[in-house]
C-alpha angles and dihedrals in degrees: 000000000000122000116261117271116233120196115209116198115238130231121224110241116197114206115229099187142015128072094316111035112186094034112146117224132189107228145159132189112263087228088074090050095048093047093054090043093053093048092056104262134120108243119213125177115234109206122212112274128165102199105104091213088057091047090052091051092051088053093052092045097061132061095212135013123226115191111207132205127266143113126010119277117253108254090211085077091068099035101265132120119235116280124219094259098045110129131218114314131199108195094191091062090047093054092043093051095044092052092043091052090052094048093046091047091051092047091051095243116156112250128203120184125197125196103314085021092069090050096049092048090052090050092047089060095047099271129137135225141221100246088210132004091236085084085071113076119221095013129167122240109281098176104063129210096214139088112297094251095050117111111225112168139026128250126202112223118211121233122252094030132113090246091057092054087056105040110015125220098329141017133179115225144175120256133211111158147090101191125066145173115287115166113022122242121238115299094000120131130196113249102173141021142179123234093262091056100258114149111244101168137030131177134187110252111237095007113112097225125008103126133161136180130194094217130066111258092168088067091054102035097097093066107017117080095200091055091050091052090056091060092040091055091047093051092045090057089047088056090052089054092050091050095050092047088051091047092058102034 
């Protein structure tokens, strides 16, 4: 029995110097790869494509989908004009990931979203975002000045959720974002929040594993048991999918 294949969505990096400035590269942080490898999965990188048939093939190739961090999401996707503090957007990546989420969901693949991933999952199911957390009054600092694996603020985890089974009532996390979930998409529930009300976790009601977090557990997984358990649970669900597909193939 092979290990489950986990597709990790790639960011697009645009080179600014060197011999070929402006070159676009498909890339993903090695932290995601290590987290999946250490959880027992086989990580593969899914580059941005915009052909729906290719996206469907990507979804069928994998046993689980991990949505990585990256650029801001285009507000036109949820009916808003760009606000002053909106960062760089890359519409082709938005399109790729939204279609990939839908294809993976329809194929019953477990989905884990991280940072930007929580936001794109919410958009894919009809939700909206705060384009910048300045919209929230009295907020805490969500873009930390600390090493990436250092936990800097607390998160309250809501009972009767997958996150609660992994982390209990509270967790301290790292934080690197300026956008966040605003209005929830269809059938999504909130599974975690910070003290200023920012959504830090969402899950799909009635779906066995569609989970997303606003922090970066892959950066903390090497020395935090709870973060490791999130990836282990995700990979375990992907293994269940693989076994069920093998059973009926």
